[in-house]
NUZAKOL-906170 format. One record per residue (C-alpha): residue in three letters; chain; x, y, z. Coordinates in nm, 3 decimals, padded with zeros to 5 digits. Layout:
N
PT,ALA,A,X,Y,Z
...
END
This chain:
545
PT,MET,A,02.000,00.979,-02.827
PT,ARG,A,01.771,01.246,-02.870
PT,LYS,A,01.629,01.236,-02.483
PT,ARG,A,01.964,01.244,-02.343
PT,TYR,A,02.065,01.544,-02.564
PT,SER,A,01.708,01.746,-02.441
PT,ILE,A,01.804,01.625,-02.085
PT,LYS,A,02.178,01.779,-02.128
PT,ILE,A,02.038,02.121,-02.246
PT,LEU,A,01.794,02.134,-01.991
PT,VAL,A,02.078,02.050,-01.707
PT,LEU,A,02.288,02.386,-01.892
PT,THR,A,02.012,02.548,-01.875
PT,GLY,A,01.947,02.547,-01.544
PT,LEU,A,02.346,02.591,-01.465
PT,LEU,A,02.318,02.910,-01.629
PT,LEU,A,01.988,03.008,-01.379
PT,VAL,A,02.189,02.826,-01.049
PT,PHE,A,02.392,03.113,-00.965
PT,VAL,A,02.189,03.417,-01.083
PT,ASP,A,01.933,03.272,-00.845
PT,TRP,A,02.101,03.197,-00.566
PT,ARG,A,02.291,03.570,-00.539
PT,PHE,A,01.916,03.733,-00.583
PT,VAL,A,01.780,03.568,-00.233
PT,TYR,A,02.125,03.563,-00.079
PT,GLY,A,02.210,03.909,-00.177
PT,GLN,A,01.859,04.071,00.009
PT,THR,A,01.917,04.311,00.303
PT,HIS,A,01.960,04.120,00.649
PT,HIS,A,01.679,04.249,00.848
PT,GLN,A,01.811,04.250,01.236
PT,ALA,A,01.714,03.965,01.473
PT,ASP,A,01.474,04.138,01.673
PT,THR,A,01.250,04.226,01.358
PT,LEU,A,01.212,03.815,01.264
PT,PRO,A,00.948,03.636,01.402
PT,ASN,A,01.045,03.299,01.555
PT,ILE,A,00.865,03.015,01.342
PT,LEU,A,00.785,02.647,01.524
PT,TRP,A,00.666,02.370,01.334
PT,ILE,A,00.471,02.131,01.487
PT,SER,A,00.470,01.807,01.268
PT,CYS,A,00.323,01.470,01.316
PT,GLU,A,00.263,01.178,01.086
PT,ASP,A,00.077,00.973,00.922
PT,MET,A,-00.271,01.164,01.076
PT,SER,A,-00.585,01.265,00.875
PT,PRO,A,-00.812,01.583,01.015
PT,ARG,A,-00.944,01.330,01.294
PT,LEU,A,-00.899,01.660,01.528
PT,GLY,A,-01.211,01.792,01.761
PT,CYS,A,-01.091,02.173,01.586
PT,TYR,A,-01.184,01.932,01.234
PT,GLY,A,-01.566,01.821,01.334
PT,ASP,A,-01.404,01.476,01.473
PT,THR,A,-01.480,01.489,01.855
PT,THR,A,-01.397,01.107,01.914
PT,VAL,A,-01.142,01.188,02.093
PT,PRO,A,-01.027,01.557,02.316
PT,THR,A,-00.799,01.737,02.149
PT,PRO,A,-00.779,02.030,02.370
PT,ASN,A,-00.431,02.150,02.256
PT,ILE,A,-00.414,02.132,01.918
PT,ASP,A,-00.769,02.267,01.966
PT,ARG,A,-00.658,02.541,02.146
PT,LEU,A,-00.374,02.581,01.829
PT,ALA,A,-00.713,02.637,01.605
PT,HIS,A,-00.903,02.890,01.804
PT,GLU,A,-00.613,03.067,01.799
PT,GLY,A,-00.528,03.056,01.471
PT,VAL,A,-00.587,02.965,01.119
PT,ARG,A,-00.754,02.645,01.014
PT,TYR,A,-00.693,02.521,00.677
PT,THR,A,-00.984,02.284,00.592
PT,ASN,A,-00.839,02.245,00.223
PT,ALA,A,-00.493,02.131,00.291
PT,PHE,A,-00.341,01.864,00.073
PT,CYS,A,00.000,01.684,00.069
PT,THR,A,00.153,01.550,-00.277
PT,ALA,A,00.175,01.204,-00.209
PT,GLY,A,00.012,00.977,00.074
PT,VAL,A,00.373,00.851,00.193
PT,CYS,A,00.653,00.991,00.401
PT,ALA,A,00.932,01.049,00.217
PT,PRO,A,00.826,01.171,-00.092
PT,SER,A,00.611,01.455,00.060
PT,ARG,A,00.868,01.521,00.292
PT,ASN,A,01.082,01.628,-00.044
PT,ALA,A,00.832,01.875,-00.157
PT,ILE,A,00.788,02.005,00.210
PT,ILE,A,01.115,02.074,00.258
PT,THR,A,01.238,02.225,-00.099
PT,GLY,A,00.895,02.391,-00.144
PT,ARG,A,00.906,02.182,-00.523
PT,TYR,A,00.674,01.839,-00.608
PT,GLN,A,00.937,01.565,-00.563
PT,THR,A,00.797,01.430,-00.924
PT,SER,A,00.990,01.753,-01.025
PT,ASN,A,01.266,01.662,-00.829
PT,GLY,A,01.325,01.314,-00.852
PT,GLY,A,01.202,01.184,-00.548
PT,HIS,A,00.913,01.065,-00.588
PT,ASN,A,00.978,00.668,-00.571
PT,MET,A,00.940,00.560,-00.194
PT,ARG,A,01.226,00.531,-00.065
PT,THR,A,01.570,00.642,-00.165
PT,LEU,A,01.756,00.608,00.173
PT,GLY,A,01.764,00.363,00.384
PT,ASN,A,01.626,00.015,00.189
PT,THR,A,01.502,00.072,-00.196
PT,TYR,A,01.428,-00.391,-00.215
PT,PRO,A,01.749,-00.394,-00.419
PT,GLU,A,01.676,-00.795,-00.433
PT,LYS,A,01.351,-00.694,-00.643
PT,THR,A,01.394,-00.336,-00.798
PT,GLY,A,01.774,-00.417,-00.899
PT,LEU,A,01.860,-00.041,-00.733
PT,PRO,A,02.111,00.091,-00.517
PT,LYS,A,02.077,-00.025,-00.141
PT,THR,A,02.033,00.377,-00.106
PT,TYR,A,02.087,00.687,-00.279
PT,SER,A,02.055,01.026,-00.269
PT,ILE,A,01.832,01.180,-00.521
PT,VAL,A,01.985,01.450,-00.727
PT,PRO,A,01.770,01.744,-00.795
PT,PRO,A,01.785,02.060,-01.052
PT,PRO,A,02.119,02.275,-00.891
PT,ASP,A,01.907,02.520,-00.805
PT,VAL,A,01.726,02.364,-00.556
PT,ARG,A,01.762,02.385,-00.178
PT,ALA,A,01.637,02.258,00.126
PT,PHE,A,01.505,02.601,00.204
PT,PRO,A,01.598,02.658,00.628
PT,GLU,A,01.900,02.703,00.465
PT,TYR,A,01.762,03.045,00.305
PT,LEU,A,01.664,03.128,00.659
PT,ARG,A,02.017,03.053,00.785
PT,SER,A,02.142,03.249,00.505
PT,PHE,A,02.002,03.604,00.713
PT,GLY,A,02.047,03.524,01.036
PT,TYR,A,01.823,03.247,01.203
PT,TYR,A,01.904,02.947,01.399
PT,THR,A,01.775,02.629,01.279
PT,LEU,A,01.651,02.325,01.462
PT,ASN,A,01.555,01.987,01.383
PT,ASN,A,01.419,01.766,01.683
PT,VAL,A,01.432,01.499,01.455
PT,LYS,A,01.284,01.395,01.147
PT,THR,A,01.395,01.488,00.783
PT,ASP,A,01.316,01.179,00.567
PT,TYR,A,01.369,01.399,00.208
PT,GLN,A,01.514,01.128,-00.073
PT,PHE,A,01.821,01.291,00.004
PT,GLU,A,02.127,01.415,00.255
PT,GLU,A,02.068,01.717,00.362
PT,SER,A,02.376,02.030,00.301
PT,PRO,A,02.564,02.057,00.626
PT,THR,A,02.441,02.437,00.591
PT,VAL,A,02.089,02.382,00.627
PT,TRP,A,02.076,02.299,01.011
PT,ASP,A,02.268,02.462,01.323
PT,LEU,A,02.130,02.189,01.468
PT,ILE,A,01.981,01.841,01.417
PT,SER,A,01.889,01.605,01.720
PT,ASN,A,01.669,01.423,01.961
PT,LYS,A,01.817,01.719,02.208
PT,ALA,A,01.752,02.030,01.947
PT,HIS,A,01.530,02.278,02.176
PT,TRP,A,01.476,02.647,02.081
PT,ARG,A,01.671,02.671,02.404
PT,GLY,A,02.024,02.616,02.271
PT,ARG,A,02.020,02.870,02.070
PT,PRO,A,02.251,03.189,02.100
PT,ALA,A,02.001,03.496,02.235
PT,ASP,A,02.044,03.695,01.964
PT,ARG,A,01.947,03.476,01.718
PT,PRO,A,01.520,03.457,01.630
PT,PHE,A,01.459,03.029,01.548
PT,PHE,A,01.316,02.818,01.289
PT,ALA,A,01.241,02.497,01.522
PT,VAL,A,01.094,02.154,01.382
PT,PHE,A,00.980,01.929,01.663
PT,ASN,A,00.832,01.592,01.522
PT,ASN,A,00.575,01.364,01.692
PT,THR,A,00.611,01.001,01.559
PT,ALA,A,00.298,00.908,01.807
PT,THR,A,00.040,00.861,01.496
PT,HIS,A,00.223,00.686,01.246
PT,GLU,A,00.145,00.380,01.111
PT,SER,A,00.393,00.151,01.307
PT,GLN,A,00.254,00.272,01.588
PT,VAL,A,00.003,00.129,01.587
PT,TRP,A,00.081,-00.233,01.656
PT,ALA,A,00.405,-00.064,01.861
PT,ARG,A,00.148,00.041,02.124
PT,SER,A,-00.103,-00.243,02.055
PT,THR,A,-00.075,-00.332,02.420
PT,LEU,A,-00.124,00.008,02.559
PT,PRO,A,-00.459,00.099,02.699
PT,LEU,A,-00.678,00.232,02.507
PT,ARG,A,-00.827,00.624,02.576
PT,VAL,A,-01.108,00.573,02.428
PT,ASP,A,-01.444,00.296,02.343
PT,PRO,A,-01.393,00.127,02.057
PT,LYS,A,-01.767,00.171,02.065
PT,ARG,A,-01.708,00.493,01.962
PT,ILE,A,-01.548,00.429,01.659
PT,GLN,A,-01.707,00.515,01.295
PT,VAL,A,-01.616,00.233,01.066
PT,PRO,A,-01.545,00.368,00.717
PT,PRO,A,-01.715,00.108,00.437
PT,TYR,A,-01.439,-00.004,00.295
PT,TYR,A,-01.333,-00.175,00.535
PT,PRO,A,-01.530,-00.477,00.781
PT,ASP,A,-01.678,-00.433,01.108
PT,THR,A,-01.521,-00.621,01.338
PT,LYS,A,-01.320,-00.637,01.669
PT,THR,A,-00.982,-00.572,01.536
PT,VAL,A,-01.056,-00.325,01.323
PT,ARG,A,-01.217,-00.157,01.583
PT,HIS,A,-00.939,-00.183,01.813
PT,ASP,A,-00.677,-00.025,01.572
PT,ILE,A,-00.912,00.242,01.454
PT,ALA,A,-00.897,00.285,01.858
PT,ARG,A,-00.567,00.244,01.879
PT,PHE,A,-00.479,00.494,01.642
PT,TYR,A,-00.721,00.753,01.812
PT,SER,A,-00.547,00.717,02.117
PT,ASN,A,-00.214,00.756,01.928
PT,ILE,A,-00.384,01.155,01.840
PT,ARG,A,-00.432,01.205,02.236
PT,ASP,A,-00.085,01.139,02.286
PT,LEU,A,00.021,01.338,02.053
PT,ASP,A,-00.230,01.643,02.176
PT,ASP,A,-00.014,01.590,02.527
PT,TRP,A,00.270,01.630,02.400
PT,VAL,A,00.141,01.961,02.178
PT,GLY,A,00.015,02.095,02.507
PT,GLU,A,00.389,02.041,02.678
PT,LEU,A,00.538,02.223,02.367
PT,LEU,A,00.307,02.521,02.417
PT,GLN,A,00.358,02.555,02.809
PT,GLN,A,00.727,02.566,02.750
PT,LEU,A,00.702,02.846,02.481
PT,GLU,A,00.496,02.991,02.800
PT,GLU,A,00.738,02.993,03.104
PT,ASP,A,01.002,03.070,02.763
PT,GLN,A,00.789,03.385,02.750
PT,LEU,A,00.803,03.328,02.349
PT,LEU,A,00.466,03.230,02.288
PT,ASP,A,00.357,03.556,02.142
PT,LYS,A,00.687,03.586,01.999
PT,THR,A,00.655,03.303,01.765
PT,ILE,A,00.432,03.167,01.469
PT,ILE,A,00.374,02.825,01.534
PT,PHE,A,00.235,02.578,01.233
PT,PHE,A,00.097,02.250,01.295
PT,TRP,A,00.026,01.972,01.012
PT,SER,A,00.084,01.622,00.930
PT,ASP,A,00.269,01.477,00.614
PT,HIS,A,00.051,01.342,00.476
PT,GLY,A,-00.318,01.109,00.577
PT,ASP,A,-00.364,00.845,00.789
PT,GLY,A,-00.156,00.524,00.858
PT,LEU,A,-00.432,00.305,00.842
PT,PRO,A,-00.554,00.060,00.525
PT,PHE,A,-00.589,00.170,00.214
PT,VAL,A,-00.538,00.523,00.378
PT,LYS,A,-00.153,00.582,00.342
PT,ARG,A,00.042,00.530,00.011
PT,GLU,A,-00.283,00.602,-00.198
PT,VAL,A,-00.410,00.968,-00.300
PT,TYR,A,-00.745,00.965,-00.306
PT,ASP,A,-00.856,01.249,-00.086
PT,ARG,A,-00.859,01.070,00.281
PT,GLY,A,-00.463,00.957,00.184
PT,ILE,A,-00.369,01.304,00.088
PT,ARG,A,-00.583,01.584,00.302
PT,VAL,A,-00.408,01.672,00.614
PT,PRO,A,-00.482,01.910,00.915
PT,LEU,A,-00.305,02.244,00.873
PT,ILE,A,-00.293,02.554,01.151
PT,ILE,A,-00.103,02.844,01.205
PT,ARG,A,-00.110,03.068,01.504
PT,TYR,A,00.021,03.406,01.514
PT,PRO,A,00.160,03.600,01.772
PT,ASP,A,-00.059,03.915,01.740
PT,GLY,A,-00.395,03.691,01.712
PT,GLN,A,-00.363,03.746,01.363
PT,GLN,A,-00.705,03.609,01.236
PT,ALA,A,-00.809,03.428,01.577
PT,GLY,A,-01.058,03.151,01.562
PT,THR,A,-01.080,03.178,01.168
PT,THR,A,-01.114,02.919,00.885
PT,HIS,A,-00.971,02.947,00.519
PT,SER,A,-01.096,02.717,00.253
PT,GLY,A,-00.913,02.823,-00.018
PT,LEU,A,-00.654,02.524,-00.148
PT,ILE,A,-00.359,02.497,-00.051
PT,SER,A,-00.085,02.255,-00.115
PT,MET,A,00.235,02.114,00.096
PT,ILE,A,00.466,02.284,-00.107
PT,ASP,A,00.281,02.589,-00.050
PT,LEU,A,00.450,02.590,00.325
PT,ALA,A,00.801,02.672,00.186
PT,PRO,A,00.751,02.980,00.032
PT,THR,A,00.493,03.067,00.273
PT,VAL,A,00.801,03.098,00.525
PT,LEU,A,01.009,03.274,00.400
PT,SER,A,00.741,03.485,00.297
PT,LEU,A,00.635,03.559,00.680
PT,ALA,A,01.023,03.638,00.767
PT,GLY,A,00.988,03.911,00.478
PT,ARG,A,01.126,03.670,00.196
PT,SER,A,01.018,03.640,-00.160
PT,ALA,A,01.064,03.256,-00.259
PT,PRO,A,01.334,03.179,-00.514
PT,THR,A,01.221,03.103,-00.892
PT,ALA,A,01.296,02.712,-00.838
PT,MET,A,01.008,02.722,-00.574
PT,GLN,A,00.687,02.575,-00.720
PT,GLY,A,00.458,02.613,-00.382
PT,LYS,A,00.295,02.943,-00.344
PT,ALA,A,00.284,03.204,-00.045
PT,PHE,A,-00.020,03.188,00.101
PT,ALA,A,00.038,03.441,00.402
PT,GLY,A,00.382,03.725,00.488
PT,LYS,A,00.465,03.965,00.263
PT,PHE,A,00.479,03.821,-00.037
PT,ALA,A,00.150,03.635,-00.007
PT,THR,A,-00.014,03.529,-00.362
PT,THR,A,-00.307,03.703,-00.453
PT,GLU,A,-00.415,03.425,-00.707
PT,PRO,A,-00.551,03.148,-00.517
PT,ARG,A,-00.493,02.745,-00.647
PT,SER,A,-00.752,02.602,-00.887
PT,TYR,A,-00.611,02.295,-00.816
PT,VAL,A,-00.398,02.066,-00.594
PT,TYR,A,-00.176,01.754,-00.748
PT,ALA,A,-00.044,01.485,-00.587
PT,ALA,A,00.161,01.172,-00.725
PT,ARG,A,00.191,00.792,-00.616
PT,ASP,A,00.540,00.642,-00.798
PT,ARG,A,00.708,00.322,-00.646
PT,ILE,A,00.646,00.219,-00.263
PT,ASP,A,00.903,-00.002,-00.138
PT,SER,A,00.943,-00.363,-00.370
PT,GLU,A,00.633,-00.219,-00.603
PT,LEU,A,00.585,-00.003,-00.884
PT,ASP,A,00.308,00.197,-00.959
PT,ARG,A,00.182,00.595,-01.123
PT,VAL,A,-00.108,00.774,-01.039
PT,ARG,A,-00.143,01.096,-00.980
PT,SER,A,-00.431,01.287,-00.881
PT,THR,A,-00.541,01.641,-01.021
PT,HIS,A,-00.815,01.802,-00.696
PT,ASP,A,-00.996,02.158,-00.707
PT,GLY,A,-01.145,02.075,-00.372
PT,ARG,A,-01.428,01.897,-00.429
PT,TYR,A,-01.421,01.712,-00.755
PT,GLN,A,-01.112,01.487,-00.760
PT,TYR,A,-00.985,01.314,-01.111
PT,ILE,A,-00.706,01.069,-01.066
PT,ARG,A,-00.493,00.876,-01.388
PT,ASN,A,-00.360,00.542,-01.343
PT,PHE,A,-00.067,00.464,-01.576
PT,PHE,A,-00.032,00.126,-01.537
PT,PRO,A,-00.428,00.010,-01.548
PT,GLU,A,-00.289,-00.317,-01.539
PT,LYS,A,-00.170,-00.354,-01.224
PT,PRO,A,-00.411,-00.492,-00.897
PT,LEU,A,-00.488,-00.147,-00.746
PT,TYR,A,-00.370,-00.297,-00.388
PT,MET,A,00.022,-00.259,-00.340
PT,ASP,A,00.141,-00.567,-00.115
PT,ILE,A,00.354,-00.427,00.144
PT,GLU,A,00.509,-00.616,00.331
PT,PHE,A,00.581,-00.389,00.631
PT,ARG,A,00.217,-00.286,00.671
PT,LYS,A,00.162,-00.701,00.715
PT,GLN,A,00.236,-00.582,01.088
PT,GLN,A,-00.050,-00.413,01.141
PT,PRO,A,-00.358,-00.696,01.247
PT,MET,A,-00.662,-00.531,01.105
PT,MET,A,-00.443,-00.551,00.703
PT,THR,A,-00.350,-00.943,00.805
PT,GLU,A,-00.743,-00.979,00.875
PT,LEU,A,-00.828,-00.780,00.599
PT,LEU,A,-00.621,-01.024,00.362
PT,GLN,A,-00.790,-01.352,00.560
PT,LEU,A,-01.096,-01.239,00.505
PT,ARG,A,-01.000,-01.161,00.153
PT,ASP,A,-00.912,-01.509,00.074
PT,ALA,A,-01.190,-01.580,00.265
PT,GLY,A,-01.456,-01.450,00.028
PT,LYS,A,-01.637,-01.284,00.354
PT,LEU,A,-01.531,-00.908,00.225
PT,ASN,A,-01.841,-00.712,00.030
PT,PRO,A,-01.801,-00.565,-00.280
PT,VAL,A,-01.716,-00.233,-00.154
PT,GLN,A,-01.467,-00.383,00.060
PT,MET,A,-01.361,-00.566,-00.219
PT,ASN,A,-01.254,-00.238,-00.460
PT,TRP,A,-00.955,-00.220,-00.306
PT,PHE,A,-00.809,-00.552,-00.408
PT,ARG,A,-00.923,-00.594,-00.720
PT,PRO,A,-00.688,-00.663,-01.007
PT,THR,A,-00.728,-00.445,-01.228
PT,LYS,A,-00.740,-00.043,-01.216
PT,PRO,A,-00.948,00.221,-01.414
PT,VAL,A,-00.721,00.438,-01.689
PT,GLU,A,-00.928,00.749,-01.518
PT,GLU,A,-01.126,00.794,-01.214
PT,LEU,A,-01.373,01.149,-01.081
PT,TYR,A,-01.504,01.167,-00.775
PT,ASP,A,-01.755,01.403,-00.618
PT,LEU,A,-01.605,01.425,-00.280
PT,GLN,A,-01.934,01.653,-00.187
PT,ALA,A,-02.150,01.371,-00.251
PT,ASP,A,-01.937,01.068,-00.199
PT,PRO,A,-01.682,01.130,00.032
PT,HIS,A,-01.551,00.762,00.084
PT,GLN,A,-01.498,00.777,-00.306
PT,LEU,A,-01.678,00.446,-00.395
PT,ASN,A,-01.890,00.618,-00.726
PT,ASN,A,-01.645,00.627,-01.057
PT,LEU,A,-01.826,00.940,-01.260
PT,VAL,A,-01.611,00.868,-01.538
PT,ASP,A,-01.851,00.714,-01.721
PT,GLN,A,-02.125,00.934,-01.675
PT,PRO,A,-02.198,01.201,-01.976
PT,GLU,A,-02.330,01.445,-01.695
PT,ARG,A,-01.993,01.498,-01.552
PT,ALA,A,-01.851,01.527,-01.881
PT,ALA,A,-01.714,01.854,-01.822
PT,GLU,A,-01.591,01.796,-01.519
PT,LEU,A,-01.391,01.523,-01.621
PT,LEU,A,-01.244,01.741,-01.908
PT,ARG,A,-01.157,02.054,-01.720
PT,LEU,A,-00.901,01.800,-01.460
PT,ARG,A,-00.799,01.608,-01.738
PT,ASN,A,-00.674,01.900,-01.909
PT,ALA,A,-00.519,02.035,-01.564
PT,MET,A,-00.332,01.724,-01.552
PT,ASP,A,-00.180,01.774,-01.868
PT,THR,A,-00.080,02.122,-01.811
PT,TRP,A,00.037,02.018,-01.460
PT,LEU,A,00.248,01.748,-01.619
PT,LYS,A,00.412,01.952,-01.865
PT,GLU,A,00.494,02.241,-01.675
PT,SER,A,00.605,02.058,-01.388
PT,GLY,A,00.850,01.839,-01.551
PT,ASP,A,00.677,01.536,-01.392
PT,LEU,A,01.000,01.253,-01.433
PT,GLY,A,00.783,00.998,-01.349
PT,SER,A,00.805,00.873,-01.691
PT,ILE,A,01.140,00.754,-01.688
PT,PRO,A,01.256,00.436,-01.516
PT,GLU,A,01.459,00.475,-01.186
PT,LYS,A,01.721,00.297,-01.302
PT,GLU,A,01.790,00.531,-01.599
PT,LEU,A,01.676,00.821,-01.364
PT,ILE,A,02.043,00.723,-01.165
PT,ALA,A,02.219,00.671,-01.436
PT,GLN,A,02.161,01.041,-01.557
PT,TRP,A,02.269,01.178,-01.183
PT,TRP,A,02.597,00.968,-01.182
PT,ASN,A,02.682,00.977,-01.540
PT,CYS,A,02.692,00.624,-01.637
PT,GLN,A,02.881,00.570,-01.288
PT,ASP,A,02.850,00.326,-01.045
PT,VAL,A,02.821,00.574,-00.757
PT,PRO,A,02.713,00.925,-00.736
PT,PRO,A,02.954,01.271,-00.826
PT,VAL,A,03.150,01.388,-00.586
PT,THR,A,03.092,01.769,-00.494
PT,GLN,A,03.488,01.977,-00.550
PT,ALA,A,03.619,02.143,-00.277
PT,PRO,A,03.602,02.470,-00.212
PT,VAL,A,03.909,02.739,-00.245
PT,ILE,A,03.953,02.949,-00.001
PT,ARG,A,04.124,03.287,-00.105
PT,ARG,A,04.207,03.646,-00.057
PT,ARG,A,04.090,03.944,-00.227
PT,GLY,A,04.235,04.275,-00.080
PT,LYS,A,04.122,04.258,00.265
PT,GLN,A,03.851,04.002,00.246
PT,ILE,A,03.802,03.630,00.181
PT,VAL,A,03.629,03.461,-00.066
PT,ILE,A,03.516,03.102,-00.093
PT,GLU,A,03.450,02.929,-00.468
PT,CYS,A,03.355,02.587,-00.569
PT,THR,A,03.355,02.498,-00.942
PT,THR,A,03.069,02.245,-00.916
PT,PRO,A,02.718,02.396,-01.017
PT,GLY,A,02.459,02.429,-00.735
PT,ALA,A,02.676,02.352,-00.419
PT,SER,A,02.651,02.458,-00.102
PT,ILE,A,02.916,02.607,00.116
PT,GLY,A,02.970,02.601,00.465
PT,TYR,A,03.254,02.814,00.633
PT,LYS,A,03.358,02.803,00.963
PT,ILE,A,03.608,03.024,01.140
PT,VAL,A,03.816,02.777,01.410
PT,GLY,A,03.752,02.843,01.761
PT,LYS,A,03.452,03.064,01.651
PT,HIS,A,03.195,02.853,01.493
PT,GLN,A,03.018,02.570,01.597
PT,SER,A,02.841,02.462,01.311
PT,TRP,A,02.913,02.514,00.901
PT,GLN,A,02.769,02.917,00.835
PT,VAL,A,02.600,02.968,00.488
PT,TYR,A,02.836,03.161,00.290
PT,THR,A,02.703,03.395,00.105
PT,GLU,A,02.908,03.691,00.052
PT,SER,A,03.259,03.772,00.161
PT,PHE,A,03.399,03.891,00.507
PT,LYS,A,03.696,03.995,00.656
PT,LEU,A,03.959,03.697,00.855
PT,LYS,A,04.177,03.796,01.115
PT,HIS,A,04.517,03.752,01.052
PT,SER,A,04.538,03.535,01.351
PT,GLU,A,04.200,03.304,01.268
PT,GLN,A,04.196,03.023,01.014
PT,VAL,A,03.890,02.953,00.829
PT,LYS,A,03.795,02.619,00.732
PT,ALA,A,03.501,02.550,00.407
PT,VAL,A,03.281,02.233,00.296
PT,ALA,A,03.076,02.246,-00.047
PT,MET,A,02.806,01.981,-00.076
PT,ARG,A,02.557,01.999,-00.389
PT,ILE,A,02.208,01.785,-00.323
PT,GLY,A,02.314,01.431,-00.413
PT,TYR,A,02.627,01.412,-00.430
PT,THR,A,02.914,01.357,-00.247
PT,LYS,A,03.026,01.612,00.021
PT,SER,A,03.414,01.743,-00.069
PT,SER,A,03.670,01.738,00.124
PT,GLU,A,03.711,01.981,00.391
PT,VAL,A,03.993,02.257,00.339
PT,LYS,A,04.149,02.499,00.563
PT,PHE,A,04.288,02.893,00.471
PT,PRO,A,04.610,02.924,00.576
PT,ASN,A,04.699,02.612,00.555
END
């Protein structure tokens, strides 16, 4: 009972804060459209920094390398999870997925209810002051479009995007509005290793450097070569986007981000929180040549992307965001000392692992040491090298290093020196000469777990019960109320944390973000809808009826 009361107190505190914070962000003075930079996110999936500009010349990547030559290359960028949906939850909110309740992979689509006992699909319910950050951009004039990846662990509000589709493009925006555009490429996704297995390779398998945790077999070399070939395809696509910007005379008017959602889509990389699973490429190209050709070695967490985009647009981040802007008007003057990552339920398999990384040393804590390190994920068994690894394991043909993944239990703590041991083969946790580093990183993790409000210790079923008030379905967002106040139209919703969208009939095609009262001609009609993340969307209302 005491736990439930404390949760209620936290929720009530959040409700008191949300109105003030939301109004603070929306209430800032609007820039004119011509003073706001266009911002393009080029995102890819399941790819570590296997690029020429990061020193990997296995396949040519001239277009991404061009971005690095003309922009800033970040050498210590890390995602917060080694798998897509939890990582993307953190990126879109600027918060740790463990603080949002979005840490389990995944909640939308299939939670494997036959084994987990969970609803087959559900949206998480983060604190009421949490938003998908493109909604803030829309509120001060941006045209936001997504082509076409979300996977945020929740159904986003209709106020987040002007357009989301596989045909969305900046060319379709109103001419007087700057754009924030997301273009996502799936060529490097794990599934494409087997989906494209019959396509011609664009790299000789003999050129592949096989890491020591894999056996050096024809199948392993082929799959890694296929992965590199997919990176080459990705680079071609990036070149097409850059060409389109040049054709539209927008290359020198657009800030370009290039990033991946987590590490390689290969066995013992994806879904792990080891360095190889969470270290990602990150490049930013500025239209004015700012810092062109430079590198930045400071620690960057992918939760920093959201506040950085807002900062580049001249806005400070709302207090709910845990990320730090590292560029733009509101860039932090305090560099990160650590980046953090987490692994929890993945598909049908339960685990809880946390990581603290300072750029050289990585500390890992296993909350279920009695469980194997290897998670028996059915999806990845479609990858030929994964099938072969299991066959070689069962036949006793893997060496001790390769068998490390399949050990029956895990140590409670792990500590690695990435400088001396890049493949993380030697756990230093019991070495007396590393005691100071161990204590420092251990204490940093304890502080992070407490300050971030890590929800990983709460069973997933209990979290859902709290969010849904012990009902079988999620709460419903209350319908907004539209009324006149003098000459202005006011729209209100009694559900704390709800985003309100409105359309003037015949004028707006997409839902506009309601931020303040507005005038409505007597001949016009307005429609409104409201939605809190994780709640069912409200019914639509009209005024006048």
